[in-house]
N, C-alpha and C positions, 0 to 999 in steps of 0.2 A: 105444625117444627116444633118444637120445646127450644127456648129459648136460651141459648147457655147461658148470661148472664144470671138468669133463676137460680143456679143448677150452683154453679162460682163463683161468677164474679158479686156478686148482693153478699151473700154470709160473708165471705173474706175482706168486703167494704165494712160492713156491719156491723165486726169485730173486732175488724181494728181501728176502729172506734167510738169502740164501746169500750175498748180498755185500753185509748187514748184520753181519752172521759174520766174514769175509773182512778187513772194516774194521776191526775191534774185534779181529782177530787182529795186522795188521800197523800195532796202535796211531795209523789215522785219524780222533783223538778228535772233530773234525769236522764231518766223515762219516757216523762212525757214530752220531754226535747226528741227523745230517741223516733218516738213515736210517733210525733206530728207529721212532720213529711211523705210518711209513708202514709200516713190516715190522708195525708191532704191529695198523696199523690195515683192512689186508687179514686178518690172524690173525681179528681181530675180529666184520667181513663174513665172513668164509667157520662161524665156529663159528652166531654168532648166527640163523642159514637156519632159519625153521617148520619142521617138519617137514612131510611134504606137498610143500613148494616144489623143482624140481628142482633148484634151489641159488641159487647171489646173484642171477643174472641171469635171474629166472623168467620167461616172457614174459608171462604171462597175468597175474599179480602187477599187474609193473609197470605196465598196458593197466589192471587193474578196478581197481587204490590208487589211480589215478595218482602213480604214483608216476615216472614218467619224468621230470619236474622235474627230481628229484630225485638221478634218477638222471645225468641231460648235465651236470649242475653239482658231483658227485664227479668226473665224468670231462675235467673243464675245469679242474678243482683240479688231477686228478694233468697233466697233460695240460701243467699249469706249473708242476707240478715238476719234470718228467720234462726239459724247458726248458732248466732253474735248474741242472740236474744235470747237462746235457748238459755246459752253458756252466760249472761248478768244475772238474767232470771235462777238459774241454779247458783249463784253463786249472792245473790239477796238472803234465800231461802233460808240458806246454811249458816252465813252471817245471823240471821235472826232465829234459827234457831239457837247459836249457840250464848249469843247474849240475852238469851232466853233463861 
């Protein structure tokens, strides 16, 4: 059985933490502070997986405990966050191109 975490959760966590650290190193404080809570949430969710579960998104646990609604809410919040970040990054890129 392939663990769901190895396909989606771990790359998302690594990418979020890497981009957060890059913003810290490049001294983009606003974007760093915007990325920090999401990186911390991804790490928290990964560390708090109960023993015996397949991962963060264990299909049997989601349906048995009725967690589907909370997972969908989390997915919609992440979607809104990534959409907001997309426009902030796009604005920053355009601003950098204009000022250069």
